[in-house]
C-alpha positions in Angstrom: -120.2 24.9 4.0 -118.0 22.7 6.1 -114.9 23.9 4.3 -115.9 27.4 4.9 -116.3 26.7 8.6 -112.9 25.1 8.8 -111.2 28.0 7.2 -112.8 30.5 9.6 -111.7 28.6 12.7 -115.2 28.6 14.3 -116.1 26.0 16.9 -118.7 23.5 15.8 -121.1 22.0 18.2 -121.1 18.3 18.3 -117.5 17.7 17.2 -115.2 15.6 19.5 -113.3 17.6 22.3 -115.1 20.7 21.1 -111.7 22.0 20.1 -111.0 24.8 17.9 -110.0 23.6 14.5 -106.7 25.0 13.1 -106.8 26.7 9.8 -104.0 24.4 8.3 -104.7 20.7 7.7 -102.3 18.2 9.4 -100.6 17.3 6.1 -99.5 20.8 5.5 -98.2 21.2 9.1 -95.9 18.1 8.7 -94.6 19.4 5.3 -93.7 22.8 6.5 -91.8 21.7 9.7 -87.9 21.6 9.3 -86.3 18.1 9.1 -84.1 18.7 12.1 -87.2 19.5 14.2 -89.0 16.4 13.2 -89.4 13.9 16.1 -87.8 11.0 14.2 -84.7 13.0 13.2 -84.3 14.4 16.7 -84.6 10.9 18.2 -82.0 9.4 15.8 -79.4 12.2 16.5 -79.9 11.8 20.2 -79.1 8.1 20.0 -75.9 8.8 18.0 -74.7 11.3 20.5 -75.5 9.0 23.4 -73.4 6.2 21.8 -70.4 8.6 21.6 -70.2 8.7 17.8 -70.2 12.0 16.0 -73.4 12.5 14.1 -71.8 14.2 11.2 -69.3 11.4 10.6 -72.1 8.9 10.7 -74.2 10.9 8.3 -71.2 11.4 5.9 -71.0 7.6 5.3 -68.2 5.1 5.6 -64.7 5.9 4.2 -63.6 4.1 1.0 -60.7 1.8 1.8 -57.7 1.0 -0.6 -57.5 4.5 -2.1 -54.7 7.0 -1.3 -54.9 10.7 -1.2 -53.2 12.1 -4.4 -52.3 15.2 -2.6 -50.4 13.5 0.2 -48.5 11.2 -2.4 -47.3 14.1 -4.4 -46.2 15.9 -1.2 -44.2 12.8 -0.1 -42.6 12.6 -3.6 -41.6 16.3 -3.3 -40.1 15.7 0.1 -38.0 12.7 -1.2 -36.7 14.8 -4.1 -35.6 17.6 -1.7 -33.9 15.0 0.5 -32.1 13.4 -2.4 -30.9 16.7 -3.7 -29.6 17.7 -0.2 -27.8 14.3 0.1 -26.2 14.7 -3.4 -25.0 18.2 -2.5 -23.6 16.9 0.7 -21.7 14.1 -1.1 -20.3 16.6 -3.6 -19.2 18.9 -0.8 -17.5 16.0 1.1 -15.7 14.8 -2.1 -14.4 18.3 -2.8 -13.3 18.7 0.8 -11.5 15.3 0.7 -9.8 16.2 -2.6 -8.7 19.5 -1.1 -7.3 17.8 2.0 -5.4 15.2 -0.1 -3.8 18.0 -2.2 -2.9 19.8 1.0 -1.3 16.6 2.4 0.7 16.0 -0.8 1.9 19.6 -0.7 2.9 19.3 2.9 4.8 16.0 2.3 6.7 17.6 -0.7 7.5 20.5 1.5 8.8 18.3 4.3 10.9 16.3 1.8 12.4 19.4 0.4 13.2 20.7 3.9 14.7 17.3 4.8 16.9 17.4 1.7 18.1 20.9 2.6 18.7 19.9 6.2 20.6 16.8 5.0 22.8 18.7 2.6 26.3 18.9 4.0 28.5 21.8 2.9 32.1 21.2 4.2 33.9 24.1 5.9 37.3 25.3 4.9 38.9 23.4 7.8 37.1 20.2 6.8 38.5 20.5 3.3 42.1 20.5 4.6 44.1 17.8 2.7 45.6 15.0 4.8 47.1 12.8 2.1 46.4 10.5 -0.8 44.7 7.2 -1.2 43.8 4.8 -4.0 40.5 3.2 -5.1 40.4 -0.5 -4.7 37.4 -0.9 -7.1 35.5 1.2 -9.6 34.3 3.9 -7.2 31.3 6.3 -7.3 32.0 9.9 -6.3 29.0 11.8 -5.0 28.2 15.3 -3.9 26.7 14.2 -0.6 27.6 11.4 1.9 24.6 9.2 0.9 23.8 6.7 -1.9 21.0 9.0 -3.0 23.4 11.9 -3.5 24.2 13.2 -7.0 26.7 10.9 -8.8 29.5 13.2 -10.0 31.7 10.5 -11.6 32.9 6.9 -11.4 36.6 6.4 -10.8 38.4 3.3 -12.1 40.2 0.9 -9.8 43.6 2.2 -8.8 42.8 5.9 -9.2 44.7 8.3 -6.9 42.6 10.5 -4.7 43.3 13.5 -2.5 41.6 12.8 0.8 40.8 14.7 4.0 40.4 13.6 7.6 36.7 14.4 7.4 34.3 11.5 7.5 30.6 11.1 7.8 29.4 7.6 8.7 30.8 5.2 6.0 31.9 8.1 3.8 35.2 10.0 3.4 35.5 13.6 2.1 37.9 13.8 -0.8 39.0 16.6 -3.1 38.0 16.0 -6.7 38.7 18.7 -9.3 39.0 21.3 -6.6 35.7 20.5 -4.9 34.7 18.5 -1.8 33.2 15.1 -2.8 32.3 11.9 -1.0 33.3 8.3 -1.5 32.9 5.0 0.4 35.7 4.7 2.9 35.9 0.9 2.6 37.0 1.1 -1.0 40.0 3.3 -0.3 43.5 1.9 0.0 46.6 3.5 1.4 48.7 1.8 -1.3 48.1 1.3 -4.9 46.5 -2.1 -5.7 48.5 -4.6 -7.6 47.6 -4.5 -11.3 45.8 -7.4 -12.9 47.9 -10.0 -14.6 48.6 -9.3 -18.2 47.1 -12.0 -20.3 49.7 -11.3 -23.0 52.6 -11.9 -20.6 55.0 -14.6 -21.6 54.0 -18.1 -20.4 56.1 -20.2 -18.2 58.4 -22.8 -19.6 56.7 -26.2 -20.1 58.6 -27.7 -17.2 57.4 -25.1 -14.8 53.8 -25.3 -16.0 53.8 -29.1 -15.5 55.2 -28.8 -12.0 52.5 -26.2 -11.1 49.8 -28.3 -12.6 50.9 -31.3 -10.7 50.9 -29.4 -7.4 47.4 -28.0 -8.0 46.0 -31.4 -9.1 46.8 -32.7 -5.6 43.9 -30.4 -4.4 41.3 -32.5 -6.1 38.1 -30.9 -7.3 39.3 -27.3 -6.7 39.7 -24.3 -9.0 41.5 -21.2 -7.5 41.0 -22.7 -4.1 37.2 -23.3 -4.6 35.9 -26.8 -4.3 33.8 -28.2 -7.1 33.3 -31.6 -5.5 29.7 -32.8 -4.9 28.3 -31.7 -1.6 28.4 -34.3 1.1 24.8 -33.5 2.2 23.5 -34.2 -1.3 23.1 -32.5 -4.6 19.3 -32.7 -5.2 19.2 -28.9 -4.9 21.3 -28.6 -8.1 18.4 -29.9 -10.2 17.6 -27.2 -12.8 20.5 -24.9 -11.7 22.8 -23.2 -14.1 26.6 -24.0 -14.0 27.6 -21.0 -11.9 24.8 -21.6 -9.4 26.0 -25.2 -9.0 29.6 -23.8 -8.6 28.4 -21.6 -5.7 26.5 -24.4 -4.0 29.5 -26.8 -4.0 32.1 -24.1 -3.0 30.0 -22.9 -0.1 29.1 -26.4 1.0 32.8 -27.4 1.1 33.9 -24.3 3.0 31.0 -24.0 5.4 29.9 -27.6 6.5 27.7 -26.1 9.2 25.2 -25.1 6.5 22.8 -28.1 6.0 20.0 -26.6 3.8 20.0 -24.8 0.5 17.3 -23.5 -1.9 17.6 -23.7 -5.7 15.3 -23.4 -8.7 11.6 -22.7 -8.1 8.7 -21.5 -10.1 7.2 -18.1 -9.7 8.5 -15.0 -8.0 12.2 -14.2 -8.3 13.4 -14.5 -12.0 16.8 -15.6 -10.8 15.3 -18.6 -9.1 12.9 -19.4 -11.9 15.8 -19.4 -14.4 18.1 -21.5 -12.1 20.5 -18.7 -11.6 20.2 -18.3 -7.8 21.0 -20.2 -4.6 19.6 -19.6 -1.1 22.1 -20.6 1.6 20.2 -21.2 4.8 22.5 -20.1 7.6 22.7 -21.6 11.2 23.4 -18.2 12.7 24.1 -14.5 11.9 27.8 -14.7 12.3 28.1 -17.5 9.7 25.7 -15.6 7.4 27.9 -12.5 7.4 31.1 -14.6 6.7 29.4 -16.4 3.8 28.1 -13.1 2.3 31.5 -11.5 2.5 33.3 -14.6 1.2 31.0 -14.9 -1.8 31.6 -11.3 -2.6 35.3 -11.7 -2.4 35.2 -14.6 -4.8 32.5 -13.2 -7.1 34.6 -13.4 -10.3 35.6 -17.1 -9.8 32.0 -18.0 -8.9 30.3 -15.8 -11.5 28.3 -13.9 -8.9 26.2 -10.9 -10.0 24.5 -10.0 -6.6 24.4 -11.0 -2.9 21.5 -10.3 -0.5 21.7 -10.7 3.2 20.2 -9.1 6.3 18.1 -6.6 4.4 21.1 -5.4 2.4 22.0 -5.9 -1.2 25.3 -5.8 -3.1 25.6 -5.9 -6.9 28.4 -5.9 -9.4 26.9 -3.0 -11.3 27.0 -0.8 -8.2 29.9 -2.4 -6.4 31.3 1.0 -5.5 28.5 1.7 -3.2 29.0 -1.5 -1.1 26.1 -2.9 0.8 22.9 -0.9 0.1 20.0 -1.1 2.5 16.6 -2.5 1.3 13.1 -1.7 2.3 11.3 -3.8 4.9 9.4 -6.8 3.3 7.6 -7.8 6.4 9.3 -10.9 7.8 12.6 -12.5 8.6 12.8 -14.7 5.5 11.7 -12.0 3.0 14.3 -9.6 4.5 17.0 -12.3 4.1 18.0 -12.6 7.8 17.8 -16.4 7.8 19.6 -17.0 4.5 22.1 -15.6 2.0 20.8 -15.1 -1.5 23.3 -15.4 -4.3 22.5 -14.6 -7.9 24.9 -15.6 -10.8 25.4 -14.8 -14.4 
């Protein structure tokens, strides 16, 4: 009966507060109410908002530390691959551009050289080819198509050859007529008169009495051969250690003729093969004037001294190319390397 009364919602006399009883029991009311509307949930959410923390983040739980996002890692790897590809392409483009630029520079240099050769080419006029006389070669002489040592070598004339010459000169060169064409030779090796022929070794010897008188007169000049002294140098002969006979001959002859020279260089290891083999002498000069005199004097006596080459003041002279005279040398960087403070003499 009581249950029936509760379900009908009729007020019962004698019950506390005399209130009308709801049809649903308290347990069912609590169960049917949404969680967000419950007093405990509302109170907890309010506290989170009051403390300035988002409720959702708090409810989601703490983040797990030490683990990376696979998506972000793959994205970074892709970015790196793209960057590396771009850098590689850039490097290839730069190398191609540098190669192209180098090729263009080489082409420009070759073009400039060709233009320089054309500009340097000298074609004599008819008036310049007018004959003025004849001269003779003092030594074996190179004949070239241009007034420069780099000009084409047409032929080599033997000493004493007769040449048809003009009045046209270009620096150290003279224009001559060789086989009907204008050619160039070094002026310093031309002579107005024909050089005296070399003594004939098969010529009859002097009578014994004449030879003895000649030998006695030459013996008075002690230690000399053809006017060259072979006496030991007064300043010492230590430099002659390891030198070949011709190198010793050069040292003693120069020492006797030029006493102002106080220092010499001889055999040494490494570098120049002439010095390592003992076939060279360095003559340390006191001044440029003496250096020039020594260089010219050694050249003039090259046969008696057995000289093969002379180097002085960034110029070289060799027996093989004697017809060209002194030839300029490239700059080696300093005074000694360019042979301004000494005369270098190489011997056979």
